[in-house]
C-alpha angles and dihedrals in degrees: 000000000000095000095082090049091049091050090050091049090054098042100042097066090048090052092049092050089051092051094049090049091063114107111263127210112265132200110271117245107173117312118005119250122258111288093030136090131205118258112172108302093344140077110225127198112259093217143358088265094058112123124241116270131196131187111272118238105176115311121012119247119254114287090029130094130204119259110172109299091346141075115225124202113249090207 
């Protein structure tokens, strides 16, 4: 009886982490980073496998590389 609830308790956090790891639209500042396309004032991920991008402010953090005015995750 408790086994299905335990399975749900284990799987739900993993599913939520996966959903939050998907690349989110970001405000457009010039050309969109690699893996993104312009849509109005936003850059939108081209596919579900697009890597996360953040606005660049100086150097990119470790595990990110520069792509125009953005830093794109290398993972």
